[in-house]
N, C-alpha and C positions, 0 to 999 in steps of 0.2 A: 440888600446891598447893589449898588446899583453897578449894571454888568459894564466891566471897560469895554471900550472904545480903541478897535485895531484897527489903523492907517495898513496894514500887508499879513499877507498870511505869516508869513515868516515871524512877526510880530505875535502873532496870536500863538505860535507852537512852543515859541521861546519862553513865553509868561506860563505856559501849563505845564512843559517840563521843568524849568524852574523852580513852580513851585511844587509839584511833585517831588522833585530831588531833596530840596529841604527837608519835608516830610520823610520821606523814604532814605536818602545817601549819609541822613544822619548813624540811623542802625544798621546800615550796613559797610561803615569806616572801615570795619574791623577785614573785610573781604580781601585788602590788599596783604593780610597774613598768609591768607592762601595761595596767593601768588608769592607772596616770600617761600614759601616751599619750595617753588617749583623752580623759584629763583638760585636758591641755594641748593637745589638738588643740581642744578645746572653748573652753578659757580663752582658744584666742588668738582663738577667732569671737568671743566674746562681748567681748573686749577690742577686737577690730578694728571689729565693730559699734556701739559704743557712741561710738567712735572718728568713725565715720563718720557715724553720727546725728546726734552732737554738732553736725559743717558741714552737717549737712543740716537741721538745725531751725532752725538759726541762718539759712541761707538762706532754708528753708521761712518763718520769721517776716516775714522782709525784704519775699519774696515777697508773703506774704498781705497787710500792712503796704500796699502797693502797687496791689495790688488793691483794698482796700479805700477808699484814697486817691480811686482813678479811681471806683468807685461810690459814692464820698459825695460827687463833684462833680455826675456825671452829673446831678443835680437840676438843679444850678444851673445847668450850661450849658443845660437845656430851660426853665428862668425866662427867660435870655438870649436866646435864639432870637429874639425882639424886636428886640434890639439886640445887631446883630450886631459893630459896633464894643466891645463888651463882651468880646469871645471870647477875644483877645490877654490880656485881664487873668487870664483862668481859665485859661490853659495858664501863665503866668507863678507861678500863685496852686500849683498842681498842682506846678511842677517846685520851689518853695520849700516845699512841705507834707512832702516828705517827702527826706532826705539823700541815699538810694539813688535815687533820682529823678535822671537827669541831661539828660531832654529829657521834653518832654509837646508834644502837638499835639493841636490839634480839625478834623477837617477832614470836609467835607461833600459830598454827592454833586454830580454836576456840575450846575449851574445852580439851585442852592437857593438860594442868593442871587444873583439877574441881575445886580441893579448893582452887585454887586463882581467878577462876572466869569464867565469860562466854570467855574472852579472857585475852588473859597474855603477855605484852610486855612491856619491860624494855629499855628506854631513858637517854642517859646520852650527855651533850651538853657543848661545853666551851661557853662562852659569848666573846665580843670585848676585853674583861679587863683577858681572860684568867682566869675566875672564872668556875669553875666545877659545873655543875646543874644533876640534876637526876630527872624522873618523872617517876610514874610509870601509864598504862591503863591495863584495864582489864575489860570493858564493853565498848557495841557499841554506848552508849550514850554520851562516855564522846570523842571518839576516835575509828571511826570502819577503822582499819587501812586495814583490811581486803579488803575493796571495793577502796584501794587505787592502784593507779596505777603502783609503786615500789613493792607493794604486789604481784600482781596480775601475771604480766610480769614474777617475780623471780619462781615463781609455775605453771607457763604454761612452762617455756622455762628451766626451771631446770637445768639451768648453770647461772655463773654470767654476769650480764646487767647493763649497765649505763644507768641512767635515763633522760629522755628529763631536759635538762636544766630548773630551775624555779626561782621565788622570792624568797626567806625567809622572809615574812613579820613579822617574830617574832624578828630581829635581825637585823633592819636597811634596809629591803629591798632589800638582797644581792643576785645576782647572786647565783646559788647553782647548784649543779647535786646529784646526789646519786648513789652510786655502792650496788646493792643486791646482796647476795652469797646463794642460795637454802639450806636447812639443808634438808642432806635424809637419809632416815631408810635403813634399808639392803635390802628392797626388790624395792625399789628406789622411794618414796613417800616423798614429800616432806611433812615437820612435823615443819619446820618453816623457817626464813630467817634472815641472817644475812645484816645488813645496816649499811652505812659510807655516813655521808653529807660531800659535798665536795665546797668549796667557791671558784666560778670560777672569784674573783677580782683582784687575779694577772696576770690571764689569758688576763680576758678585757684590762687591763694596759697595759698589754704586747703590744695587736694587737693592739692597741689603738697609740702606739708608734711606731710602724712598719711605718717607711716613707724609703722604698728607694732611694725616691726622694723628694724634697721638700712638691711637690702638690701631692704627691701620699697617698691612703687610704687603709686598709684592713679592711678585715669581715670575719668570721665563720660563717659555715652554721652547725645545728644538722643535724642528720642523717634524718629526715621528710624534711631538705630544709629550717627552721627555723632561722633566725638570731638569733646568740647568740650576736656577738659583731658586729656595726655599727656605723658608725661616728655619724648617726642620731640614737642617744636612743630610738627614738619612735619607732621606727620599731622593735625592739629588743622584741623578742617574741612574736611580734601581727603579722609579715609579713614575708612570702617566698621570696625566690627569682625569683618563679617564677611570683609570681604576681609583685613584684618590675621590673623584666624583662617587664612585661604586660605595664606597665606604661611607661617605658622609650620606648615601641616599639621596642625592642633589640631581633629580634631571636636569635644572637651569645651568648647572655647574659642567653638567658635559655639552648641553645646545655652547654654553661659553669656551667649553673647548673644542667644539668642532669649528666658533668661527675662526679662532685664533689659530687653528691649524690650516684654515681655508683664505686667512692674511685678511680678514676681515679686523675694522675695530670700528667699537660701540660701547655701547651704556647698558648695564644689565642691575634691576631688582632682585633678590633671590635671598634666601634663606638656608644659613649653614651652620649649622651646631647651634639651631634652635636661634640664631642671630641675625638681624634684619642688617644686610649688607647690599653695597653698591658697589658694584663692576665694574672698570673701566679697563679696556685693553685696546692695544695701540699693535701693528704687525712694524717688523723690522725687516724691509723688504731685501735687504742686499742676500742674507742669510737664510731666509723664511722663517724666522724665531720669531714670539711674540710676547710680549711683556703686560703683565694685568697687576691690578693694584686693587684689595677689595677693603674697604671702609665703611664700621658700621653705620648703618640710615642713623639712630637714635644719636649719633654723634655731630651727624652731618647738619640737624635739624633742631638741636638741643635748645638754640636760642629761641625758637618760637612755639616751641611748647605746645600742648595740645588745644589750643583756641584757634584753631585752623578748621576743628568739627563744628564751632559754633557758629564760625563766621562764615561755613559752606552755607549753616541752614538757613542765617541770616540773607544770604546772597540771593538765594533761591527764590524764598519768600518776599522779596523784594523787588526780585528780577519779574513775577508773576503780576504782581500790581501793578510795576509799571507798564508791563508791556498791554495788559487789560486797558489801562487808560490811556495809551498812546493810541492804542487803536481805535477805540474809540473816539478820540477826538480828532485821528484822522479821518475815519469813516465820516463823520459832522463836517468835517473843512474840506473835505476834497471830496462833497458831491457835486458842486459845479463843475469840477475839473471832469467828471464822470458824465455829465451834458454833453461838455464841450468835444469828450470822445467821441459819443454818440452821434452826436451832429456830424463830425469829422470823418467820419466813417461812410457815412450816407453823402456826405459832398466828395467822398474819391470813389467813388460809384460814377460819377458823372452829374447828379445833382446838385450843379452849383447854386442854386438859388433857393436851397433848402435852409430854414431861418435855424438861427441862431438864439442857446438858451437866454434869458432874459436874465440878468445879473447888477443887480442895485448896488453891491459894496463899491469901496473905492482901492480895491488892495489890488495884490499880481493877480487875482481871477480876472479881474476886470479891465486889467489891460493885457491881459494873456485874452479875453474876449475880443477886444479891440484887434489884436493882431490878427487873429482867426478871422476877421472880418474882412481884415485888409487883404490877408492870403484870399479869401472867398473871390475878392474882387478882381486882386492880382490874376489870378489863377483863370480866371473867364477869360481875361484879355490876354495871358499866355498861351491858350488852346485858340482862340483865335489867331493870333499870331502865327504859332506855329501851324496851322491848317493852312494859312496862305504861303509860309514859308516851304512847307510840303510840299505843296503843289506845285511851287516854281522850280524847285529840286525836280520834280519828277520830271518838268519839262526838260530841265537842262541837261538830267540822265536821257532822257530821251534823243533829244538831239546829239550828245556826247556819242550815242549807240549808234543813230545814223553817218554820222562822221565817223567810226570806226570800221562802220562797214564800207563806205567809200575808199577810205583811204587805204586795206582791204584790197579791197578789190583792183588797187591802182600796182599791185604785186603780183607777178605772175604765177598762176599756180599752175601750170602746166609741167608734170616732167617725165618722158624726156620732153625739152620745149618746144621742139620743131621736129619734123619731116625730114630725111635725108641726113640728118644727125646721127647715123646708127655707130657710130664710132665716139658718142660722147654720152657719159652719165652726169644727170644734175640731178639734185636732189636741195632745195630751199625751205625752212619754218622760220618764222616772225612771232612774239607774241609779246604786245605792248605791257608792262609793269601797269598801267593805268587804260583806261578806255580808251585812249588814241599815246601814239608815241613817236619818238625821235629816231627809232632804229628803222634802216630799209634796207632791201636788196632789189637788184635789177641787172636784167641779163635779155641781149637780144643777138642774133645772128647776121652777122651780113658781109658778104661776097668770102662765105667761107672762112670766118672770124667768128670768134665769142667774144664779145664787149660785154664785161660784169665786174658788178662792183658790189662794195657792202660797205656801209656808213653809219652812223652815230652820231647824232646832234647831243650836241651840250643840252642836260636838262631834259625834261620830259612833260607830257603831256600835250596841251594846243601849242605850245609856241612852237614845242618841240617838231612837234605835227605838221605845222604849215611850212617850217625852212626845210622839211623833208619831201614835200610837193614840189619847191621849188627846185630841189637839188635833183629830184627823179627826173621831174621835164626837161630841166637843163640838162643831165645826161644824153636823154634820148635825140633830144637835138645835135647836143657836141658830136655823138657818136656818129651819125648818119654823113658828117663831112671830115671828122679825124680818127684817123688809128694809130695816135701817141695819146699814152695812158698820162706824160706830160702835161699836153695840152690840155687835152679833157681836166684835166685837175687844175690848172691856171685860169678856163675859161671859169669854171664853177669858182673858184675861187674868187674872180673879179666877183660876180653876180653879188656872190654870198656877201662880200665886203662890203657892195657898196649900202648905204645909210644903214649900215650895222648898229643901229643906237642899243640894243640890247647884247651887243657883245657874242654873240652866238655862231658857234663854229661849227664844222665837222669834221671827225675822222671819218677817212677813205680808204679802202684799197680796190684800187682803178687796175684791171686785167684785160688783155687784147690777146686769146690765145688760136692760133690758128690752127685749126681743126685737121691740116694734112699732117702739117708737119712738125705741130707740138709744142711749136716754139711759144712762150710766154711772154707777152712783154708785160710789164707790172711798174703802177706808179704806187707806193706808200705813204698816203697824207696825215702819221702821228698817228696810224693805227694799229691793230695789237697785228704781228706779225703774223701769217697764215701757217699751218701746220700741213709739212710735207710729210706724209706714209707712205715707205717706198714697199715692195711686194715681200722683202722680206721682214718687215713688220719694223723696220728700223723708223722713229719717229721723230722728225726734227724743225726747227723752225723755217721758215724761208728767211734767207740775208736781206735784207730792206735798209735804203736810204732814211735817215734822220729827216724826210720832209716835215713840216708844219701843219698840222689842221689847214682845210679850207676853211676860208673868211676869216685866220687869225691876221693875218697881215697881206695887203693889196698889195700885188705886184711882186709876192717870193716865184723866184725860179723853181718851178719843180722838176726833180728828176727819174728818168725815166730806170728800169731796171730788164732786163731780160736774161734768159733761161730754156732748158729745152726739158719739158716736161714730160718725163718717163710714160712709155704705155703703160699702164695699170698703174700707175701711181696714183696717190687720191690726196687732194689739195682740199683742207677745211678752213674756210672762210667763217669768223665769228666776233661778236660784238662783244665787249666787257661784261656783258648780263652772266654770260656763261664760266666764266673764272672767277670773276665777281660777286656769282651767288652768293647770298649769308642765310646760314641755319641759324635755330633758336639762340644758338650761343655768339653770337654775330664772328666766326669762323666762314671765312672765303674758300669756295673750291679751290682753287687754285689751277695752277699750269701742271702740274703733277698727275694730277688726278684726270686731266684733261687727256693727256698724254698717255697715259696707260692706259685707258679705253680705249684710245686710237690703236696701240698696238694689240691690244686682242682682238682689235679686226682688220684684219689683212686684207681678208677676203670678202672681207664685206662690201654691200651695194652701197653708194653712196644714201642712200632712202633709208637703209639699216642704219648707216651712222650717224645720222642727224634724230636716225629715235632714239638710240642708245645716249647720245650726248643730250638728247632732252631731258629723258626719263634717269639722266644721271642730274644733271640740273634739279629735276625735280624732289627725286629722292633724299640728296643732300639738305635740301634747305627743308626740309618734313612740311612743319607746321607755319614755316615762319612764310609772310609776306614775299613775294617777288618783291626784291630791291632795287630792279633794273631791266629795261627793254633786251630782250633775248633773241638774237638773232643768227641763224646757222645759213652755209653754204655751201656746200660738198660736192665735185665734181672729179672723173677721172674721165681720162682718153681709153680707148679698149681696144 
């Protein structure tokens, strides 16, 4: 037979897989029965779960309504404490408020109302004919409710609690449960309990009727494991699931009981009385009860019969044959791919001229070979271009490092700055976000006056650094001829505004401090207001006029301000790189943290304050990259 010719690897694989599938899958068609068993089991679980959840959801809704009713009436009781004669009316209203409630009581701690007796409890209930009755309890001889579990549990837990189910001998021996809600005073002490009695007759009937399959049965456990509902009525409230499991000698049933008490839900296959059954259990979260339904496993899969044993055997045989054949086919077909893999590993080590294997087919392997050849050529070209780019980047980085050194050398670094200024303490710090930045500070002493400035050029990097250099030069020139901060700002504004095609501007704080008198003249050009720290630890922002940044509008008239800088007070100037420092969650450091750090340092030197604020910004940012240039200047007259 002539061997077929394939145009692609996928066609070759499809041909052999389909050929083998025709031979093998005809024998394993029955394998679907195997999955049918699993499907029937899961379907049984889902069907049973839906039925149980419908019952539990309806019951939970009724119980939630009861809880809501008592919580709604709790403030009514609290408002009526001054009028105990109205308490019975409240109990009657609670009974009439919810059809699910058959009785309600309001009971108080002993001697809460001395005039009413040793005890005081108002109880209202409806009989089977819906007739309303009331009863008053005021002594322990008649009914000592303080010793009853429902009252003691509410007082101990101080929260709403559902009681263990019980039989109400007074009205037809009906299965009941009680919801209690403690009444708390302002100090959190219990002074009384609201209680509502609920009939479980509807729940018992619904559980008894819950039969996912004709021979199924269901039961409910309380939070202590006692049967609330069971086909055998003799075990209700008299036996728990552990006792029942012990009688049946079923460890699996004990495990189910433990899961139900732990409020878990699940599906388990077990054997009870030599019968293989499927158990499905779901919790009732509100009361911590749990419901379980048991269905014979043979009934669930009765439609499938025993053919699943044969289908599993056929499936396994077919799977082995199919695996062996496909593996052999893949081994032969993928040999060129293995050769290409070996070649690519060699190329990845830097041997870009390593020869690729020869492929004489016209399928995907050939196209993959051509792609590898193109990659090999492109990779050599890319490495050459990357080498050249890296060299260029290294040259740029070197030039930027030189520029950074030049820029930082333009800043004053001597603290204190000048001899003869014994009464002045000053420290400053600047850290660009990039290699060069747009923040700057400067100061100089001329004729007994300290001229100082802190500025922030819009943007970062080289353009900002160039504008910074211009501003620094003009500040030095103008301060030699004028002592007016507003005049200095106006001249800088005129220079920066001219031919400002890139619309760059500078926020500035310019100050002139008389070192003898402490008189401070200053002009704020759109900059962050400085912080003033008094010797008492009070920290406040300096009052500044809303002047616009330098370079924003040519011809703007800047306004100067004056104040007397107290001796020992600290003045802090900074750029927004401090208050707007970002952490890894993109949160900002903010003014409050800066001010708090200042308050903690009323006696620290300016150098220490600058160091602490620098560390504050670094600790807050953590591993986040620096988002903006950071500049600090701190001074004090002593």
